[in-house]
N, C-alpha and C positions, 0 to 999 in steps of 0.2 A: 579655213574662214575667219571661222571668228577669234581666232588671234590675232590678221591682220584687221579685223574689225576695232579691236579691244587699241590694234597699234593704234590704227588711222582714229582715233580719237586722245588716243595721249598725246599725240604729236599740234591735233586743234586744240586742244588746251593747257600744254606750251604755246606754241605759239598766240593764245590769246591773250595768256599774262604776257607773252613779250610785249605784245604791241600794248595791253592795259601802259606798261613799265616805260614807255617808249614816250605815251601822252603825256601822262600823267613831267616828265620829264622838260618836253620841247610842247607841251598842250594840243588838244583835240584839231583842235583847225587846221596849224601847222603840221601838223603827223595826216589827218585825211587832203591838206593837198596833196603830201608826197606819197603814200597810199592810198587810193581811190578809193571808197568802200572798206575805208576803217568804222567809219565816224559812223555807220550804223551798228556796233558789234557795243565800239566803246564805249554809248549809252546810252547802252544798258544797263551799266555797272556807275558808269558815274553823271551823275547829277551836271545841268549844262553852269558853268557860272554864269551871274550876272555882270550884269554893267547897271547899276544902282544910279540914281538919276537924282536932283538935289529937288526937283521937285516930281509931286507923277504924274503928270503932265509937264511936257514942253509948250515955250509958248508959238512954238511952226505947231506944235500940235494941236493946244486951243482953236490956231487958225485955222485948221483941218477941218477936224469937229462943226467949230464957226461956218463952216462952208457948203459942207452937206446940210446943217440944219437952215442956213437960207438957202434949200432946197428941198425940204420936205424936214416935217417932225419928226420925232421918233426913240426913236433909246437905242445902243449898239454896247455891246455887251460884248468881250471876249476873258484870256485868260493870256498873263504874264509875266513875270520870271524881273522886269522892270524896279521891281523891290525886293528880292534876292527869293522867291521859291514862287513858286505860280499859283498866281490870287486871280482871281475873275474880278476885275474890271468894268463897270457904268459910266456913260455920255448921257445925259439925257441934250438932247439937240438941240432941242429948245429957249434952255435953261440953260446953258455951259453949264451944268452943273456935271461936276463929276465926281465919282464917290468907288473904296474897294468893296467889295463887297464882301469878301470874304479874308482870316488870317487865321491860318495852320497850317503848321508844321510840316504837311505832308500836299501830294498834288491838287489841283483845283483846277480842272477846264472841261471842253466842250460841254461851255453852258447856252441850253436854247432855251425864251421865252415859248413859255404858250399860247396856246390859236388867239386866246384874248392879253396874249401880253400881262396879266396879274401876277403869275409864275415862275421863274425860271428855274431850269432842271441841270445837274451838272454830273461828272462823276469826281470823284475821290481816290487816289491812292492809300493802299493799304502799308504800305510802310512807306516810310522819310521823303526816299526817292524809287520809282516805277517809270519806267521807259512806258511811252506808248508803244512802244510795238507790245509790249507783255499785257499782255490783252485781257490777264486773268485775275488780278489785283487789283478792282477798283468796285467802288458801291456809287449805287444810284443816291442819290440828295438832293431834293426838294425845296425854293426859297421863296419867300415872295421877293415883287423886283424890288423891292429897294433893301434887297440884302438878308432879313428879318427873318425867324421862325424857321432854322432850318432845322430841316427831320430828314433825317434815312428813309430810302423806299427799298432800298433789296439789296442783299448783297452780291460781287460777283456779274457788274455788269459791266457792259460794254456797246458806248455809238448807241446813247439812249436817243428817238427822237418821241417825236410827239404826234401822236391820233390825231384822226381834221381833225373832230372833234373837241376834243380837251380832257376826251371824259382816262386820257389814260395812256400809256409808253409803250414802244417796243426796243429792246435790247437784243445782245446776243449774252448766253452764256452757254461754254459745253458748248456749242454747236446748233444751238438752238433758239430759233425766232423763238421769242416768250413777247408775250402784252400781258400789261401791270394793268392794272385796274384801279383810279387812284381811290375811290369810291368805296371797293368790297378789297381794294387793300393785298389779293387776291394776284395769284398768275395764271399764262395761261399758255400750254407752248405750240403754241401757231405749225411749226415747219422745226425738225429735224436735219441737217444739211445733210445728211451720207443718204439719208430719202428720197426715194425718186422725188422728182423730176432733176433735181439738184447734186445730187450721188457729190457731195464735197464740202467745201467750205467757204460755208455762210457767212457772210462780215457787211454791216451799216444799212438793219435794214429800216428801212421808211414805210409806212402806210399814206394809199392815195389815196382808197377805200378798203372796205373789212378782208377786204378778198384782191389783194394788191399789191404786192410789195415790191420794190426796188431792193436790190441785191448786188450785192461784189461777191461775186464766185471762182472761191479758189481749190487753190491743191486739186486740176481738175487739166484732159489734156489740151483742152481750149479755154482760159481765164477768161472771161468776162467782166460784163453788167449790166444785166437786163433787170428782165422783170415774172415775179413768184406769181399766178395767180393761182391761190389756195379752194379754191373753189372747181378749176375745173382741170387742178394736179401739173401746169403747164408751165415750162421756162421759158422768156424770148428773149433770147442773149440780143441788144442797142449796140455793142464798138466789144473785140478779142484785141483790140491793140496794145496791151495792159495799160488798161483801166481800174481808175478807183473813183473814192468822193462821189458817192450817185446821190443824189435828190431828186426830185420831182423840183417842179413846175406849183403850188400850189391852186390843186383847182381842175389842172389839166389834164392827160396821157399825156403829158412832156414831158420828159427829164434831160438836167445837168449834168455835168460825170465831170473827170479829169480827166486825160490822153499824154501820153509821151507828142512829145515831139513838139515845136513850133519853136517861138525865141526862146527862150531859155531856158529846152528841154523840156516844161509841158502848155497846158494849153487847156482852155476853159471850151467844154463837146459839151451839143447843146442835140439833141433830133426827137421829133413823135415816136411811144411804142408804134405807130403803129405805120409810120411812112416812112422813107430809108435810109440809106445812115448819115451818122450826124453832118452836123458842120460847127463850124467853130462862131465859138463864142464869146470868146476875150482869148486874146493872145497883144499884153500885154507890150507899145512897141517903145522901151530905151529898156535899161539892166534891168530891173523892180516886173524881170519877168517869168520865171519859175514863178509856176502859179501852186494855189491849193487851196485846199477849206473852203469850198465855193457856197453859199448857201441866200436861195429868195428871196425875199420878203414875200409876204403873205399875197398880194393882192398882184404879187409875177409882175413888178414894175422897178424897182432895182436888183441888184445881185453887190452882194459885200462879201471879200476875201481874202491870203493873203496871199503875196509875191515876194521872192528869197530874189540879191542879187546873185548870191553865189552863196552853194549848201546845198543842203534838199532835206535829211532830218529835221523833221516836222517840230520836236524841245528845245532845237539846239542854235536851228541856222540866224538868221537873224531875217524877217521876213514881218513883213509893213503891215496896213491891215491900208484897203482901198473900194471904195464902193462906187457903185454904175450906175445912170438908167439906162437900163437894157435897149433904149431905142433913137441911143448918141451915136457921136463915134465914139473908137474908144480912146482919144486923149482925153477928153472931156473925164472922165476915171477921175476923183476926190483919192487923196493920199492925204489919209490918216492920222498914222504915226509914224514919224521919225524920231525910232531910238534903236539902238545898237542891242539890246536885248531881245528875247522873243516871241512876239507879239502874235497869237495863234487862235484860230474854231469862232473868231467872231460870228453874230445874229446880228441881226436889224429888225428892230419890231417898228414898224413907221404908223402914229398916233401915239394921240396923249400919254 
């Protein structure tokens, strides 16, 4: 049995090298079209090719942000490789001012405004290129919302989200949900993924209260997104349809997540943790309908997210950013970016 396992590992390694070599010759996009599923393997070793632009934002993109600004004040932050490497970008919707917040040879992504909008947390890779699928090689940083005063908070942190009062963040490290206190600078383990009631791999934690944690649960017989109650020691799934990227509507026992299905292969779902199964929140009615990265504003009135017309890989596909007021028809969603590069994980802070 051991000999068979060794042969299998060797065969898989050789196959991976062949796939990588072919991808170098014909390009990863063409390879993914010819052999579905190879992009996920390829992206672990080879960074996406940027599509440099003459201007940081195109005129079409400026009009998109201006259109959103006419409906709502605020700021938008996201990660893009439009100038080469994945860096953080910010647009002030009131003034139209645009700014690149980071400039580093490593990958910067997953930016999140603090609840009061004064700071932005983000992740930086520990090596020059790290695929987003490699969750262990990232460090948590904090900057002021103008991009100044950058500082390191924690090593080996993934998917950091702010606690509701802004006093700290929660993230995952080695299958542990960890809370970081900004004032004390210390960490507290809230839950170990292998322990009951989860008994699996926990991902994407986000707090609604000190005891209610939304998360994605993997490597169990029935993978799901749901809510872990730290007080009662219970876990309540809200979807088992190959879901991911769960987040709260702030201040409410209501959740938003990604499910498979819909026009472009994915759709944004929502539902109450106390109610029935989820319903479709957004499934864009045009070619850009492979949705990901949903984020609800603090007042619960707008959603910002990314969507691709083709491709799936979060750090490689041509994702464009959209914003939408939750009580309006889907057709009113505002397209913000028009770049052939990879634009992803946006956040929208409403207010000055």
